N, C-alpha and C positions, 0 to 999 in steps of 0.2 A: 872420620873417613869419606875420603873425596871421590865421588867417581866419577868418571866421565862416559861421552859417548860419542863417536865421532864416525857418521858415512864418509869416508875417507875418499872413496871413490877412484880408487887402484893404489894400493900401497906402495908401488914403485914408483910411481908416479909421485906420489906425496912423499916419499923416503925422507927427503928433509924437513919437508914439513911438521912430519910426525916426531922426529928427535926433537925439533924445538917447541912444539906442544908440550911434550912430555917436561924438558927444561923450565918453560912456562908456568906449567901448571904443578908440577910434581904431583899427579892424581895418584891415590890408592888401588885403585883397579882403571883402567881405561878399556871401553869396549867398542872394537872397530867393526864396521858394515862394509861391504861392497872392497874388499880384497883386489878381488878380479886375479886372484893366482890361485896356484895351488902351493900346497905347505912346502914343495920343496923352492918356491920362489920367494916363501916370505925371507924379511930380512933378521933373522933368531940372533945374530954374531949382535949385528947394532942395537938390538932392542936388551939384549943380555949387558952389553956394556955399559947402556944406559941405565942399569939397574935393575932390570925389569923381566919377570917371565912371562914367558908367551904360552897360550893357548889356543892353536887354531884347528879352524876347519874350513879348508882352503877349497878352490874351485875354479879351474881354469876356464881365464877369460872374464867370465862372469860371477856374480857373489861373492858367497866368503865372508868370515864373521872369524874377530879373535877376542882374547880378552889378554889386555895384560897387566902383571899387578907387581906390586912391590915385597910379594910375599908370595912363597909357592902354594900355589890353588890346592885345594882339595877335592873328593868327590867329585871327577869331569865328567859333563856327558855333555855328548856330541849327537845332535841330529835330534828328532822326533822320536824317534824309536818306537815308533807304532803299528810295524809291519808295514806300511807302506812304501810302495816301491817307488823314490823321490830324490833324484841326482842333486837335486840344489842344494847347496849348502848355505843354512841359512841360521841355524840357532846354536850355541853352545854355550854353556854353562859352567861353573864351580863356584866351592863354599870359599870363603873366606874368613877364618874366625868364625864370628854366629851368622855371618849372612852369606845366601846365597846372590850372584849375580848371574841372571841370567842375559844375553846378548844377541839380539834379533836381527834379523834383517826382512824383514814381512815383503812377500811380491806386490808391484807395482800394481797388476791387475790390468794393464794393457786401456783396454775399450770396455767400455759397460755392456753388460750379455756377450761377452767374447771369452774362448778359452781359458785366455788366462786371468780373468775377470772370476770364471770359476774356481780355478784354480787357487786365487785370493780368497773367496769366501770358503772354500776348504780348507786351506792351512790356519785360517783365524780360527775354524773350531777345532782342528788340532792341536792347535797354540794352547786353548782351555782347557783340551782335555789331557797335555802334557801336563799344565800347571795341576793338576787336579792329580794326576796319579805321582807328583813328584815333590808336592811341595802342599802346605795348607796355607790361608788367608794369617794364620796366626803365628807364621812363621817371618823371619826377617829375611826378605826378599825381595830384589830390586830386579824388574824388567824393565832391559835397556835397548835402546836402537830407533830404528829408522822403519817407522810403522806405516809409512805411506796411507795416512789418513789426519785429516787435521777435527778438533773437535769440535768446534764452533765457528761465528762470525771470526771472534774475536784472532783465531789465531789464522786468517785469512784476508789477505789485502784488499781482495776483489771477489767476494762469494760469489753473486752471480755469474761471472766469468768461468768457476769451477765445481758450481754447485750439479753440473751434471754429467761430471770426469768422475772417476775411480777414488780420487783422493780428496773429494769431497761430496760426493752423491750421500741422499740421506741411507742409501741401506749401506755404504761404505763406513759411515759414521756408525750406524747400529755396530757392525762387526767388532771396534774395536770398544764398543761400548759395554758388550758382551764379554771382552776380556779385562774392563775395568770393575764392571758386575763381579768378578771372581771373585775381585778384594783386594784392591788397590787404588791408590790415591796419585794423581797428578801431581809429583813434588813440586814444578814451576809454578803452578796455581797455587799453592800453599805462601809463595812469596809475592806472585803480582798476580794482579786480577785484571789491568788492563790490556786491552789491543794491540797492536801494532809489534808484536813480537812475534820475530819470524827464524827458522832454522836451516829454510831451505829458497835458495832462488835460482829459477830456470836460468841456466847460460844462453837463454835465447831470448830475442826481444829485448834486451835492455833491462830484464827483470830487477836485478842488481841496482842500478845507476835510480830505478824507478821505487825502488823496495817492493818490488812486488812480489811479497813472497809468502809462504806458509809454513806452519808450524808444523811438522811432522814426524820430528825426533824426541822421544820424551824418556825421561826415566819416571818409571811407574813402581813404587813401593807400596807393600803393605801396608795396612796400620800400625802395626806394631813398629816398622822401620820409620815410614813417614812421620811419626811421631817426635822421631828424634834428627829430620831434618831441619839445619837450622839456617840454611841458605840454597838456593841455586840460581841458576842463570845461564845465557847464552853466549860466548866467545864470538860476537859477531864477527869482531875485527879480522879472525882467521879467515873470514869468507870474502874479504875486501880485498879485490885486483891488488898488488903490487905497481908500483907507479914503473919502475924499471928493475927489473934482476940484476943484481951487481955484476954477476958473472954471463950475464947476456944469453942465462939459458933460460926454456920454459918455467915459469914460477906459476902456472894458474893456477889457482886455490880450489878445494873441494866446489862441488855446488851445495853441499851441507858445511853448517857451521858446527864446532861442537858444544855440546850440553854439559850441562856440571850438576851433583846437586852433593851438599856436604852433609855429616850425619855426623851425631854426638856418639861417642860409645854408649854401651847398655850398661842400665844402670846396674851395679854391685858385679 
C-alpha cells in the first residue's frame, strides 16, 4: 500500500499537476491539504476518470482536505466532531482495508502569543483527543498531512532563524511530540536519519534556490503499521519550478512537495 500526502495549495490551481502526480506515483491513497475550495469546486469528475474515489471536506478560499483512493473508502469521518464550533475544514479520515488513513491540515499559528497560536495549541489538543476516541495505538493507522511544525534541527535548514516562530519554537515542537507520544512513528525517519530533507520552501526570499526549507509534512504511523513500512520519501522534483510552461500558462508548483510511504500487506 502506497500512501501519499500533499499540501496542494489550491486544487484548482494545481489541477493538472495533481492528475500528473496520480499518474506518476499511482498511490493507493493520496491525502490532500489546502484545497481552497468548497466541495462543489472539487474536480470529482477528473479524479474519477483517473481511477480514484474522492472524499472531501472543503471550505471556501481557505483550508480544505481530501482523500483520494483506488478502492472505495469505508467508515468516513469528517472534522474533529468534538462539539466545538469550528468552521475550519482540517480533518478527514477513512478506512481502507485494515488501515485507517487520517488526513490533517494543522493550523499555521500566525505568531507566538497570538489568537492564531492559541487556536493551533487547542487544535493539537483536540487532535490527540480525536485519536483517543476513534483509534488505539495498536490499530493500523496513518496520520498524514501538513503539521506546520518541524521535529528537530535535521528538519530545518536554518534553525536559528525559525526557533522563535510557530513552525519551530520549542512549544510548537512539544505540540507535535504530544501527538507522536499517543503512539505514532515518523515513517520518513525509519528510512532516512540524515538532515537536509525538506517538504516546504517559502515562495519568498529565494528559499527554493537556497534550499532554505523545513520538513513539516509527515506520514505518522502507529507502531503496528510502521513495522510494515518498507520505504518513504519526498518528491522534491514536484516542488521545482518549471523552466517554461509549454502552453504559456502559469504552472507554478505548490510550496510543498508531496511525501510518500509504502507499506507491506499485513501478515496472514
